[in-house]
N, C-alpha and C positions, 0 to 999 in steps of 0.2 A: 504493500500500500504506500509506503513512504516514497518510493521512487516515482509514483504517479503525480505527486504534488510538487510543484516547483520545477518540473522538467523543462519547461520553456525557458525559465531563467537560468537553470543550471547548465543547459546546453549552450548558453551564451556568455557564461562567465568562467574564469579560470581559477586554478589554485596556485597562481604565480604572484608573489609579492612584488613590491616596488623595487626598482633598481636605483640604489643611492647615487650611481654615476649618471643617471638620466638627467639632462638639463631641466626637464619638466618637473622632476622632483625638487630640484633646487629652486625653481621658480615658485612652486606652490608652497615650499617651506617658508619663503619670505612673504608670500602673498596671502595665504589662507589664515584668517583670524583663528586663534586658539583660545579656549576658555577652560578654566579649571573644572575638572569633573566631566568633561566632554571628550568623546572619542570621535575622530573624523576620518573618513577615507574618500579618495577620489579614484574611481575605476575608469579605465579607458577601454572602450570597445574597439578602438583602432589598434592599440598595442596589445589588447587581450590580456591585461594584467593591471594590478594596482599601479598608480603613478604617485600616490601620496597616502600616508597613514600616520596618525598620531593619537596617543592616549589609550591604545588598546591593551597595554599590559596592565594598567591600573583597573580598567573596566572588565576585561575578560581573560586576562592572564597571558595574552599573546604579545610578544614583542612587536614593535611597529614594523620591523623588517621581516616578520614571518606571517603577519595577518594577511589573509586573502579574502576576496569577496566570496569565494566558494566556502571558506571556513565560516564566514559570518552567516551566510544563507543556511548552512547545514548545522549551525550550533543552536538552533531553536529547540526549546523543550518539546517533549513528546506531545503534551496536550495542546500546544500552540502551533505545532509544526504544520499541520495540514492547512489551516487557515492562513497563516503567515505566508507560506509559499504560494498558495492560491492567489493571495492579494498581490504578491510580487509579479506573478505571471500575468494576471489580468490587467494590472496597471501598466506593465511594460507593453503588453499587446495593444492596449488602448492608445498609449502614447505613440506607438509606432504607426498609428493610422493618421496622426496629425502631421501637418506640413508647415506650421508656423507657430511662433511663440512657445516653442518647446521648453526653453529654459525658464519659463514662468510657471511650470507645473511641478507639483510635489505631492507627497502624501505622508501622513504620519501614522504610526501604529504603536500601541502599547503591547509589549511582547516579552516573554521569558526567553532568555538565552542561557546556554550552559557554559559556565566558566571552564577554563582549561583544567581546573582541579576537580571538576565534576559538580560543583555547586550551582544552584539556580540564581540567576541575576535578572530582576525585572527591569526592563529598559523602556524608555520613551525614545523612539527613533523616527527621524525624518529623512526621507530620500527624495532627491530632486534631480532634475536635469541640470548639469553644470555647464555643458557645452554642446552645441548642436550646429549643423550646417546643412542647408538645403533640405530640411525635413528629416535629417538623419541624426540619431542620438550618438554623440561622440563620447561623452563622459557623463557619469552620474556621480553625485556626491551624497554621502550618508553621514549623518550626525546623530550620535546616541549618547544618552546619559542615564544613570541609574535612577530609578524611581524610589524615592525615600518616603513619600507622603502617604502611600496606601498600598494595600495588597492588590494583586491582580487575580481576578476570578477566571472562570471558564469562558466568559463572554469577551470576545475580541473587540477592541475599540479602535476605530480608525477615523481619519479625516482626509479630505483631499482639497487641493488648492490649485487655482489656475484661472485663466481668462474665462473658460467655460466650465466652472466648477460643477454646476448642476449636471451638465452632460457627463462629466467625468464620474461623478458620484453615482448618478443613475445607471451608468454603464456597469460600474462595479456592483451595485446593488442587484442588478439583473443577472450578473455572471457568477458572483461568488456563491459557492455551494452551501456553505455552512449556515445552520440556523443559529449558531452561537456567535453572533456578531451584532454590532450596532454602529451606525455611522455617526459622525459628528452632528449632522442635521437632525437625525432622529433623537439623539441624546439631548440636544438643545431644546427641542420641543417637549421631551419627556421631563426635563428638569423643571420647566415652567408648570407642567401639569402636576408634578409632585408638590409644587408650592400652592396648589389650589386654583390655578387659573383655568377657566373654561377654554375649549378649543377656539371659540371666537375671539377671546381675549389674547390667547397665544398668537393667533394669526395677526392681530393688530400689532402686537409687540414686535413680531418678526417681519412685519410688512409683507405678508403673503396672504393667500386666500385661506379660508377655513378648510376647504377641501384639501389644500396642500398639507395642512397640519394633520388632517384625518389620514392622509396617505402615509404620513411619517409614523403615526402612533398606532393606528388600528392593525397594520400588518404585524406589529410586535406581539400581539395577542397570540396569533398562530405560531409565530416563530419561537416564542418562549413557552408556549403551551399554558397560557393563563387565560382566564375567562372574564376578567373585568379590569378596569383601570386601577382600582385599589390593589388588586392582585399583582398587576404589572409593576406598580410602584414598589410594593413589598418585595417582589422578586428582584427588582433592580437594586434595592438596598442590600439584599442578601448576597448579591453577586457583584458587589463593588462597582456597579454602574453609576449609582448616585451616592 
């Protein structure tokens, strides 16, 4: 089963670390902003390897010159592996259909990774297009940091960003297989519902139609196997969504 998920991504990334002698590494070492507690990588689809990495030994136990995108993709915990890899695949497939503004798209995910020593590390990760040309993705950038504020449940949480965010998110919502997921737009509406706002009030606050709010919340009943809004809210608190 494991090999079925993330195959599209794994077929396109390598297990090759960056080359310290590469001028591109030197350029990014001076150019890419670094922050305490964050790990960052830049992967080149042209060179088929990492071209920059920093902060990974502190975060996942891998030295910067040994971390690879293949290792990052495959270090996801067992319970988060299928969804995380499916999200990588579907996001990359969607972005490969675009021909402009690629560098303005990104997505975030809260995910468990396995440290080199075998322990579980909950991360907040953001992946975006770092460089593109004529509709082709040349490089991607990933930034991760450890989640200290709360536990991660079985429900995968993600968000997408870009000039056509709604199309990006709707595409993922239609394609992603797992019922154990919630998008940022769905969570945003659910948070307001949990505060006691009616769908009409939520729609006004988010500047969308009431039917748009219903489309974000009502499908969650079936997805999470609940039968009412109070049940959904209770489920969300129990599973660290709210």
